[in-house]
C-alpha positions in Angstrom: 65.0 -36.7 22.7 61.3 -36.9 22.0 60.3 -35.7 18.6 57.0 -33.6 18.2 54.2 -35.6 16.6 53.6 -34.4 13.1 50.0 -33.4 12.1 48.8 -35.0 8.9 48.6 -32.7 6.0 44.9 -32.2 5.2 45.5 -29.9 2.2 43.3 -27.1 3.7 44.2 -24.2 6.0 43.2 -24.4 9.6 40.3 -22.2 10.7 40.9 -19.4 13.3 41.7 -20.9 16.7 43.6 -23.9 15.2 40.4 -25.9 14.5 39.7 -27.8 11.2 37.4 -26.0 8.8 33.8 -27.2 8.7 33.0 -29.9 6.3 29.3 -30.7 5.8 28.3 -34.3 6.0 27.1 -36.3 3.1 23.6 -36.4 4.6 23.5 -32.6 4.8 24.8 -32.3 1.2 22.1 -34.8 0.0 19.4 -32.9 1.9 20.5 -29.6 0.2 20.6 -31.3 -3.2 17.1 -32.6 -2.5 15.8 -29.1 -1.6 17.2 -27.7 -4.7 15.7 -30.4 -6.9 12.3 -29.8 -5.3 12.6 -26.1 -5.8 13.4 -26.4 -9.5 10.6 -28.9 -9.9 8.1 -26.6 -8.2 9.1 -23.7 -10.4 8.8 -25.8 -13.5 5.3 -27.1 -12.5 4.2 -23.6 -11.7 5.4 -22.2 -15.1 3.8 -25.1 -16.9 0.4 -24.8 -15.1 0.5 -21.0 -15.7 1.1 -21.5 -19.5 -1.7 -24.0 -19.6 -4.1 -21.8 -17.8 -3.2 -18.8 -19.9 -3.6 -20.8 -23.2 -7.0 -22.1 -22.1 -8.2 -18.6 -21.2 -7.0 -17.2 -24.5 -8.7 -20.0 -26.5 -12.0 -19.4 -24.6 -11.9 -15.7 -25.2 -10.8 -15.8 -28.8 -13.4 -18.4 -29.7 -16.2 -16.5 -28.1 -19.0 -15.4 -30.5 -18.5 -11.8 -29.9 -14.7 -11.6 -29.8 -14.3 -9.9 -33.0 -16.6 -7.0 -32.0 -15.0 -6.9 -28.5 -11.6 -6.6 -30.0 -12.6 -3.7 -32.1 -14.3 -1.9 -29.2 -11.7 -2.4 -26.4 -8.4 -3.4 -28.1 -8.0 -1.0 -31.0 -4.3 -0.1 -31.3 -5.0 3.2 -33.1 -7.3 4.6 -30.4 -4.8 3.4 -27.8 -2.0 5.4 -29.4 -4.3 8.5 -29.6 -5.4 8.2 -25.9 -2.0 7.4 -24.3 -0.6 11.0 -24.3 -3.9 12.6 -23.0 -4.3 9.8 -20.4 -0.8 10.1 -19.2 -1.2 13.9 -18.8 -4.3 13.2 -16.7 -2.5 10.5 -14.7 0.0 13.2 -13.5 -3.0 14.9 -11.7 -3.7 11.5 -10.0 -0.2 11.2 -8.9 -0.2 14.8 -7.5 -3.4 14.1 -5.6 -1.9 11.0 -4.2 1.1 12.8 -2.9 -0.8 15.8 -1.4 -3.8 13.8 -0.1 -1.5 11.1 1.3 0.5 13.6 3.4 -2.7 15.2 4.6 -4.4 11.9 5.4 -1.4 10.7 7.5 -1.3 14.0 9.5 -5.0 14.3 10.1 -5.3 10.5 10.8 -2.6 10.8 13.4 -4.3 13.7 15.2 -7.6 11.9 15.3 -6.0 8.8 16.6 -4.2 10.7 19.4 -7.5 12.5 20.3 -9.2 9.2 20.6 -6.6 7.8 22.9 -6.3 10.8 25.3 -6.9 9.6 28.9 -8.9 11.4 31.5 -12.5 12.6 31.8 -11.5 16.2 30.8 -10.7 15.0 27.2 -14.1 13.1 26.8 -15.6 15.7 24.4 -12.5 15.4 22.2 -12.6 11.7 22.2 -16.3 11.7 21.4 -15.8 14.0 18.5 -13.0 11.9 17.1 -15.1 8.8 17.4 -18.0 10.4 15.7 -15.8 11.6 12.9 -14.4 8.1 12.3 -17.7 6.4 12.5 -19.4 8.9 10.1 -16.8 8.9 7.4 -16.1 5.2 7.5 -19.8 4.5 7.1 -20.3 7.0 4.4 -19.5 5.7 0.8 -16.6 7.5 -0.8 -18.6 8.2 -3.9 -21.4 9.9 -2.0 -18.9 11.9 0.0 -17.3 13.1 -3.2 -20.7 14.1 -4.6 -21.6 16.0 -1.5 -18.4 17.9 -1.3 -17.8 18.5 -5.0 -21.5 19.4 -5.8 -22.7 20.8 -2.4 -19.9 23.2 -1.5 -20.2 25.3 -4.7 -24.0 25.5 -4.2 -23.5 27.2 -0.9 -21.7 30.2 -2.7 -19.4 30.8 0.2 -17.2 33.8 -0.2 -13.5 33.0 -0.4 -14.1 29.2 -0.7 -12.6 27.6 -3.9 -14.9 25.7 -6.2 -12.0 24.0 -8.0 -13.1 20.3 -8.5 -9.5 19.1 -7.9 -9.3 20.8 -4.5 -12.8 19.7 -3.5 -12.3 16.2 -4.7 -8.9 16.0 -2.8 -10.7 17.3 0.3 -13.4 14.5 0.1 -10.6 11.9 -0.3 -8.8 13.3 2.7 -11.9 13.3 4.9 -12.7 9.7 4.1 -9.3 8.2 4.2 -8.2 10.0 7.3 -10.9 8.1 9.2 -9.5 4.8 8.1 -5.9 5.8 8.7 -6.9 7.1 12.2 -8.2 3.7 13.2 -4.9 2.1 11.9 -2.9 4.5 14.1 -5.2 4.0 17.1 -4.7 0.2 16.8 -1.0 0.8 16.8 -1.1 3.1 19.8 -3.3 0.7 21.8 -1.0 -2.2 20.9 2.0 -0.6 22.8 2.0 -2.1 26.3 1.1 0.3 29.1 4.4 -0.5 30.8 6.2 1.4 28.0 4.4 4.6 29.0 4.9 3.8 32.7 8.6 3.4 32.2 8.8 6.6 30.3 7.0 8.5 33.1 9.3 7.0 35.7 12.2 8.5 33.8 10.7 11.9 34.2 8.9 12.3 30.8 5.6 14.0 30.7 2.6 12.4 29.1 3.1 14.3 25.9 6.8 13.4 25.8 6.1 9.8 26.5 3.5 9.7 23.7 5.9 11.5 21.3 9.1 9.7 22.0 8.0 6.2 23.2 4.5 5.3 22.1 4.1 6.8 18.7 7.4 5.6 17.3 6.5 2.0 18.2 2.9 2.4 17.0 3.9 3.8 13.6 6.5 1.2 13.0 4.1 -1.6 13.7 1.4 -0.2 11.4 3.5 0.5 8.4 2.1 -2.4 6.2 -1.6 -1.5 6.8 -0.8 2.2 6.2 0.8 1.3 2.9 -2.2 -0.6 2.0 -4.4 2.4 2.6 -2.1 4.5 0.4 -2.5 1.9 -2.4 -6.3 2.2 -2.2 -6.0 6.0 -2.1 -3.9 5.9 -5.3 -6.7 4.0 -7.1 -9.5 6.1 -5.7 -8.0 9.4 -6.9 -9.6 8.5 -10.2 -13.0 9.2 -8.7 -12.4 13.0 -8.7 -13.3 12.9 -12.3 -17.0 12.9 -11.3 -16.6 16.6 -10.5 -15.1 17.5 -13.9 -11.4 17.3 -13.1 -9.5 16.1 -16.1 -7.5 13.2 -14.6 -6.6 9.9 -16.4 -10.2 8.6 -16.1 -11.7 11.9 -17.4 -9.3 12.1 -20.3 -10.2 8.7 -21.4 -13.9 9.4 -20.9 -13.6 12.5 -23.3 -12.0 10.4 -26.0 -14.6 7.6 -25.6 -17.4 10.1 -25.9 -16.0 11.4 -29.2 -15.0 8.1 -30.7 -17.5 5.6 -29.1 -14.5 3.3 -28.7 -13.7 2.0 -25.2 -10.0 1.4 -25.7 -9.0 4.5 -23.8 -10.7 3.1 -20.6 -8.4 0.1 -21.0 -5.4 2.3 -21.5 -6.3 4.3 -18.3 -6.8 1.0 -16.3 -3.5 -0.4 -17.4 -1.7 2.8 -16.4 -3.4 2.7 -12.9 -2.2 -0.9 -12.6 1.3 0.0 -13.6 1.2 2.8 -11.0 -0.2 0.5 -8.3 2.0 -2.6 -8.7 5.2 -1.0 -7.3 3.3 0.2 -4.2 1.8 -3.2 -3.8 5.2 -5.0 -4.0 6.7 -2.5 -1.6 3.8 -3.2 0.9 4.5 -7.0 0.6 8.2 -6.5 1.1 7.7 -4.3 4.2 5.1 -6.7 5.6 7.4 -9.7 5.2 10.3 -7.7 6.7 8.2 -6.7 9.7 7.0 -10.2 10.3 10.6 -11.5 10.2 11.8 -8.9 12.6 8.8 -9.6 14.9 9.5 -13.4 14.8 13.1 -12.7 15.7 12.2 -10.4 18.6 13.7 -7.4 16.9 10.6 -5.4 16.8 9.0 -4.1 19.9 
C-alpha cells in the first residue's frame, strides 16, 4: 500500500487555488526600504530648507529700516479686529457674485461655444457673431469693461434698467468670463474625434442629439480642470465690483482705510480672499491629477 506524500508544514494558510501565498523577495523588500528612506530624507530636506528660507526672509524684513513703520501701517492687530466683521460681511457679497456669475458664465459660455461649432453655411452669421463676441471681450480689459457697464449704463437713463452696481458689476464679469469659458468649451468640443459624431448619427441620432448626448459630455469632462481655473480667477475678480460702489470685502476695507489711514484692513481682505481661493485651487489640482491618471490609463475618452 502506497502512502500519500505529506506536504511540509509551512505555518501559513494556502492561497485560493491551493497555491502558496506570495512572499516578496529580499531584493524587493530592500528596494521598498530604500524608497521609504529616500522619501523620509526628501521630506526632511524640504522641511529644513523651507525653515531656513522662512527664517532668512523674516530676518531681512524685520531688519529693514522701515519695518517699524510698516508694521504699524499694515500689521496693526487693533485695526484688524475692527475690520474683520465688516470685511467678512462684504465677502459674503463676493461669494454670492461668484455663485450667480459662475452659473451664468457656464451657461452663456456653452451657448457661445456651441454656436461657434455649428456646421454648414446657413449658420455662418451665428458663428461670426460668436467669434466677434469672444474676440471683443477677451481683448477688452476687465477693468475697462466694468467701468463701461457700471458707469455707462446708468448714464443712458434707460427705463426699466437697473442701476444697481452689484447687478451691473456682475453683468460685466459675466460678459468677460463667458468669452474665456466659451473658448474652453470650444476646445473641448473640437477635441472630440469626428468618428464619435458619425457613430452617433449611424445609430439614428440627429445632429442635436449627437451633440447633446455624445459630444458635449465628453467635451465637458475633458475641460473640467481649465473650467475650474477660470472659476478661481472669477472668484478673485469679484472684488473689482467695488469700483462701482458695491460694498464688498474690498470696498469695506477701503472705507475703514479712508477713516483710519491704516492699511491693515486691506491685508485682512487679501487674506480672506486667499482663504477662499485655496480650497478651489486644491480642488482644481486634485481634479487635474485625477483626469491625467484616468487619461493615462485609457479610462477617459
